[in-house]
C-alpha positions in Angstrom: -1.6 -44.6 -3.4 0.8 -41.6 -3.7 3.6 -42.2 -6.1 7.2 -41.6 -5.1 7.7 -38.6 -7.3 4.7 -36.7 -5.7 5.9 -37.7 -2.3 9.3 -36.3 -3.1 7.8 -33.0 -4.4 5.5 -32.6 -1.4 8.3 -33.1 1.0 10.3 -30.2 -0.7 7.3 -27.8 -0.9 6.1 -25.4 1.7 3.1 -22.8 1.7 2.9 -20.0 4.2 -0.1 -17.8 3.7 -0.3 -14.4 5.5 1.3 -11.2 6.0 4.3 -10.2 3.9 7.7 -10.8 5.8 6.6 -14.1 7.3 9.4 -16.5 7.3 9.1 -19.8 5.4 9.3 -23.0 7.2 12.4 -24.1 5.5 15.1 -21.4 6.5 18.4 -22.2 4.9 21.8 -20.3 5.0 22.1 -17.4 2.5 24.9 -18.8 0.7 23.1 -22.1 0.2 20.0 -20.8 -1.7 18.9 -18.3 -4.5 15.4 -17.2 -4.3 13.3 -16.2 -7.3 10.2 -14.0 -6.2 7.3 -14.2 -8.7 4.8 -11.4 -8.2 1.5 -11.4 -10.1 -1.9 -9.8 -10.8 -4.9 -10.7 -13.0 -8.0 -9.0 -14.1 -7.2 -5.7 -12.7 -10.0 -4.2 -15.1 -8.6 -0.6 -15.1 -9.0 -0.2 -11.4 -6.6 2.6 -10.9 -7.8 4.1 -7.5 -8.1 2.5 -4.0 -11.6 1.4 -3.2 -13.2 3.8 -0.8 -13.5 3.2 3.0 -17.3 2.6 2.9 -16.9 -0.1 -0.1 -19.0 -3.1 0.8 -16.4 -5.7 -0.2 -12.9 -4.1 -0.4 -12.8 -1.2 1.8 -9.5 0.9 1.4 -8.0 -2.1 -0.7 -6.4 -2.0 -4.0 -5.0 0.9 -6.0 -2.0 1.3 -8.2 -0.1 3.5 -5.8 -0.4 1.0 -3.0 0.6 -1.8 -5.4 3.6 0.1 -6.4 4.7 0.8 -2.8 4.3 -3.0 -2.0 6.3 -4.0 -5.1 9.0 -1.6 -4.4 9.3 -2.8 -0.9 9.7 -6.4 -2.1 12.3 -5.4 -4.6 14.3 -3.8 -1.9 14.5 -7.2 -0.2 14.7 -9.4 -3.0 17.2 -9.3 -5.9 15.5 -11.8 -8.3 11.9 -10.5 -8.9 9.5 -11.2 -11.7 6.3 -9.2 -12.2 3.7 -10.7 -14.4 -0.1 -10.2 -15.3 -2.6 -12.8 -16.5 -4.8 -10.4 -18.7 -7.9 -8.4 -18.6 -6.1 -5.2 -18.0 -8.8 -3.2 -19.8 -12.6 -2.4 -19.1 -14.2 -1.6 -15.8 -13.8 2.0 -14.8 -14.3 5.4 -16.6 -10.4 5.6 -16.9 -10.6 3.0 -19.6 -13.5 4.8 -21.4 -11.4 8.2 -21.2 -8.0 6.8 -22.0 -8.6 3.7 -24.0 -6.1 1.5 -22.2 -3.1 4.0 -22.5 -3.2 4.8 -18.8 -3.2 1.4 -17.7 -0.2 0.4 -19.8 1.7 3.5 -18.7 1.1 2.7 -15.0 2.1 -0.9 -15.5 5.3 0.2 -17.1 6.0 2.6 -14.1 5.4 -0.5 -11.9 8.0 -2.5 -13.8 5.8 -5.3 -15.1 8.0 -7.8 -17.0 5.3 -9.4 -19.1 1.5 -9.9 -19.5 -0.9 -11.9 -21.5 -4.1 -10.7 -23.2 -7.5 -11.5 -21.7 -10.8 -11.3 -23.7 -11.5 -7.6 -22.4 -8.2 -6.5 -23.8 -9.9 -6.8 -27.2 -12.6 -4.6 -26.3 -11.4 -1.7 -28.2 -10.4 -3.9 -31.3 -7.0 -4.8 -32.5 -6.3 -1.3 -33.6 -7.2 0.1 -30.2 -5.0 -2.4 -28.4 -2.1 -1.5 -30.8 -2.4 2.1 -30.0 -2.4 1.7 -26.2 0.4 -1.1 -26.5 3.0 1.6 -27.5 2.9 2.9 -24.0 3.8 -0.6 -22.6 7.5 -1.1 -21.9 6.9 -4.8 -21.3 5.9 -7.7 -23.7 2.6 -9.3 -24.2 3.2 -13.0 -24.4 0.2 -14.8 -26.4 1.1 -18.4 -27.4 -2.3 -19.7 -28.6 -3.5 -16.5 -30.5 -2.3 -16.5 -34.1 -2.3 -12.9 -35.2 -1.2 -13.6 -38.9 -2.8 -11.1 -41.3 -3.8 -8.7 -38.5 -2.3 -5.4 -37.2 -1.0 -7.4 -34.1 1.2 -9.7 -36.3 4.6 -9.4 -34.8 3.5 -7.2 -31.9 3.3 -10.0 -29.3 5.7 -12.9 -28.5 5.0 -16.5 -28.4 7.2 -17.2 -25.2 10.0 -15.4 -23.3 13.1 -16.4 -21.2 14.0 -14.2 -18.2 17.4 -14.5 -16.6 17.2 -14.1 -12.8 20.5 -14.9 -11.0 21.9 -18.0 -12.3 18.5 -19.3 -13.5 16.4 -19.2 -16.7 12.6 -18.6 -16.2 10.6 -19.5 -19.3 7.1 -18.0 -19.7 4.5 -18.6 -22.2 0.8 -17.4 -22.2 -2.7 -18.8 -23.1 -5.7 -16.9 -23.9 -9.5 -17.9 -23.7 -11.6 -19.0 -26.6 -13.3 -15.9 -28.3 -16.5 -17.7 -28.8 -19.3 -16.0 -26.8 -16.9 -13.5 -25.2 -15.5 -11.4 -28.1 -17.2 -10.1 -31.2 -15.5 -11.2 -34.5 -15.3 -7.6 -35.6 -13.0 -6.8 -32.6 -10.5 -9.9 -33.1 -10.9 -10.0 -36.9 -8.7 -12.8 -38.4 -7.0 -13.9 -35.2 -7.1 -17.7 -34.8 -7.6 -19.4 -31.5 -5.3 -22.4 -31.0 -5.8 -25.4 -28.8 -4.3 -24.4 -25.3 -3.3 -28.0 -24.3 -1.5 -28.7 -27.6 0.1 -25.3 -27.4 1.1 -25.5 -23.9 3.0 -28.9 -24.4 4.7 -27.2 -27.6 6.0 -24.4 -25.7 7.2 -26.6 -22.6 9.2 -28.6 -25.2 10.7 -25.3 -26.6 11.6 -23.9 -23.3 13.1 -27.2 -22.1 15.4 -27.0 -25.2 16.2 -23.5 -24.1 17.3 -24.9 -20.8 14.6 -23.0 -18.7 14.9 -24.1 -15.1 11.4 -23.1 -14.2 8.3 -22.8 -16.7 5.4 -20.4 -16.0 2.2 -20.3 -18.0 0.3 -16.9 -17.9 -3.2 -18.2 -18.3 -6.6 -16.2 -19.1 -8.4 -19.6 -19.4 -10.2 -19.4 -16.0 -9.7 -21.4 -12.9 -12.5 -24.0 -13.0 -15.8 -24.7 -14.6 -18.8 -27.0 -14.1 -18.6 -27.9 -17.8 -15.9 -29.5 -19.9 -14.5 -26.2 -20.9 -10.8 -26.2 -20.6 -9.5 -24.5 -17.3 -6.4 -24.0 -15.4 -7.0 -27.1 -13.3 -7.6 -29.1 -16.4 -4.6 -27.7 -18.2 -2.4 -28.6 -15.3 -3.8 -32.2 -15.2 -3.5 -32.7 -19.1 0.0 -31.5 -19.6 3.5 -31.8 -18.0 6.5 -29.8 -17.5 4.7 -26.6 -16.2 5.7 -25.6 -12.7 3.4 -22.7 -12.2 0.1 -21.5 -13.9 -0.8 -17.9 -12.9 -4.4 -17.6 -13.7 -7.2 -15.1 -14.6 -10.5 -14.6 -16.1 -12.7 -16.2 -13.4 -11.9 -13.7 -10.7 -11.1 -16.4 -8.3 -9.5 -15.8 -4.8 -7.3 -18.3 -3.7 -5.7 -18.3 -0.3 -3.0 -20.5 -1.5 -2.1 -22.2 -4.9 -3.8 -25.3 -5.9 -1.6 -28.4 -6.2 -2.5 -30.5 -9.3 -1.1 -33.7 -10.4 0.1 -33.5 -14.1 0.3 -36.3 -16.6 3.5 -37.6 -15.0 2.2 -37.5 -11.5 4.2 -34.3 -10.6 2.7 -31.2 -9.0 1.8 -28.1 -11.0 0.8 -25.1 -9.0 -2.1 -23.0 -9.9 -2.8 -19.6 -8.5 -5.1 -16.6 -9.0 -5.5 -13.6 -7.0 -9.2 -12.5 -7.7 -9.7 -9.3 -9.6 -9.4 -5.4 -9.4 -5.8 -5.4 -8.2 -7.0 -5.9 -4.5 -4.4 -8.6 -4.1 -0.9 -9.2 -5.1 0.1 -12.8 -5.5 3.6 -13.8 -4.4 5.3 -17.1 -4.9 9.0 -17.6 -3.8 11.0 -20.4 -5.5 14.1 -21.4 -3.7 16.8 -23.1 -5.7 19.2 -25.3 -3.9 19.7 -28.7 -5.6 15.9 -29.2 -5.0 13.1 -26.6 -5.6 11.2 -25.2 -2.6 8.3 -22.8 -2.7 6.6 -20.4 -0.5 3.4 -18.5 -1.4 1.8 -15.1 -0.1 -1.4 -13.8 -1.7 -1.2 -10.4 0.0 -4.4 -8.0 0.3 -3.3 -4.6 -0.9 -4.3 -2.2 1.9 
């Protein structure tokens, strides 16, 4: 039996997946609605160039220049845009080997990213290497469950951030994956990994106190596992108060966001757009007494 709160949310939610520019099924008068457009990427892995025409999986797809054009086109049409990344910016092409993450951060700054969280591969050149590259990033890294006390990254990341878009406050926090089996101790040094579920609830409480109208989790936990390992789907089910989880790590291509019932029987959206920058996630939240959403995960061609 579906409870009343879930029925109410589903009635007020619509997803349209396809080409950019498609009209949502709930068209409202412009004066009645304010739209927040959340754009997002994950696991770009130093893929700067467009894949070649003869690529087996992604011919002519991806590339920073095409992503830039797409983002700028959206910004010309939408006044309230938030651009976020869910980690693993580093590692995957010779650009990373040659420039040590500097190029990636410079380009993300040119694209106007508002924030990112750290993935496990963002530790591949150690804390000192990350810090060196970070000076070229004009955006914040939001890391809520990594404690960098007594490391060179102490004070270099933020635990959460609130963005003002129009009349609304958007609260963002970030969760990283457990280092065990993924990152060598000599790379993360004294960094402590904190429980993501407990951390999530702590920052939901903080962001509610800060009067955030929408709460987003940038997650590098991974979408789903066969084991009992914490994932985005489990995080959504075991917490409350998160409206959207933007995921990474498992390179999962979703055609539309998953809808997960949280602890209170309300829906948390979970979205992820694969890897290598071949897709750009887009979710439009429309505020008019009730919150409505429209999602487009657009292939970058």
